Every structure is written in C-alpha cells, then in structure tokens.
VONU-258323 format. One line per 2 residues: number of its first residue (from 0); their letters; for each residue x, y, z of C-alpha. Coordinates in pm, 1 decimal. Layout:
BEGIN
NUM) A) X/Y/Z  ...
***
This chain:
BEGIN
0) MA) -899.9/2283.8/1838.5  -1145.8/2301.5/1549.2
2) KQ) -1492.4/2191.0/1623.9  -1650.8/1905.7/1445.7
4) PL) -1912.6/2016.9/1185.3  -2271.1/1962.3/1268.3
6) SL) -2551.3/1843.8/1041.1  -2905.3/1926.7/1073.4
8) KV) -3190.6/1811.0/808.0  -3507.9/1969.4/837.1
10) RP) -3811.6/1931.4/588.2  -3952.4/2265.0/536.9
12) PR) -4326.6/2315.5/555.3  -4529.8/2351.3/227.3
14) YE) -4509.7/2695.8/87.4  -4808.5/2899.8/139.4
16) SP) -4902.6/3279.2/109.4  -4849.3/3500.7/274.6
18) RN) -4465.5/3451.9/274.1  -4405.8/3592.2/628.9
20) EW) -4634.3/3319.3/782.2  -4441.7/3041.7/598.4
22) RK) -4111.1/3176.9/710.9  -4228.6/3194.7/1062.6
24) KL) -4322.8/2821.6/1016.4  -3996.4/2742.3/872.2
26) HA) -3798.6/2911.0/1150.8  -4013.3/2716.1/1422.9
28) SI) -3944.6/2376.2/1243.6  -3552.0/2459.4/1222.9
30) MS) -3542.4/2571.2/1600.4  -3737.2/2257.6/1704.5
32) AL) -3484.0/2039.1/1510.5  -3216.5/2206.8/1670.3
34) RD) -3366.2/2157.9/2014.8  -3440.9/1780.8/1948.7
36) KG) -3061.4/1727.1/1845.9  -2923.5/1938.8/2126.7
38) IE) -2752.1/2163.5/1902.8  -2654.3/2529.1/2028.0
40) YT) -2560.7/2795.2/1795.0  -2407.6/3129.3/1890.7
42) TD) -2358.3/3444.0/1692.7  -1961.5/3390.2/1719.3
44) QK) -1995.0/3070.5/1528.0  -1947.1/3044.2/1159.1
46) LE) -2256.7/2896.9/967.1  -2261.6/2726.6/642.4
48) LR) -2590.9/2622.0/464.8  -2658.6/2367.2/210.5
50) IT) -3005.9/2378.7/90.2  -3164.2/2126.6/-161.3
52) LY) -3518.8/2163.1/-272.0  -3707.5/1883.2/-406.5
54) LE) -4009.1/1974.9/-626.6  -4296.6/1780.0/-630.5
56) EP) -4419.5/1855.8/-982.3  -4155.6/2014.8/-1171.9
58) QR) -4242.5/2220.2/-1463.6  -4114.5/2032.5/-1774.3
60) SI) -4111.8/2310.7/-2032.9  -4225.2/2690.2/-2053.2
62) SR) -4436.9/2772.1/-2347.3  -4433.1/3118.3/-2490.4
***
C-alpha cells in the first residue's frame, strides 16, 4: 500500500553571509518543523521538494 504524501511548510531564515551559516540555520529550521509535526524520514523513502521563494523587494529591471 502506498504511503500518503506528507506536506511540510517552512519559512527559511533570512539569507546572510557566509552561505554555510545560513545553510545550517535553514537545516535547523527544517529539522525543527519535522519534529514539531512528528514526521520521520528515512533514506529508503523518496523525497519530492517543491520550493517557492517570495522576494521582498523584487528587482524591476536591469540597467546596462
């Protein structure tokens, strides 16, 4: 029997430099959300990601 798909929504932390520090914070926020929702993921499961980014101040045009 196929498992029901799970959904997890996480608001990523604001990007900051250096990139590796931001990635650690992103990972921590995802792991926290997984624990809060009681989701367990193992390496033998397939994972599909759908990522939507909302920009606060999108650039309107590029001048050259």
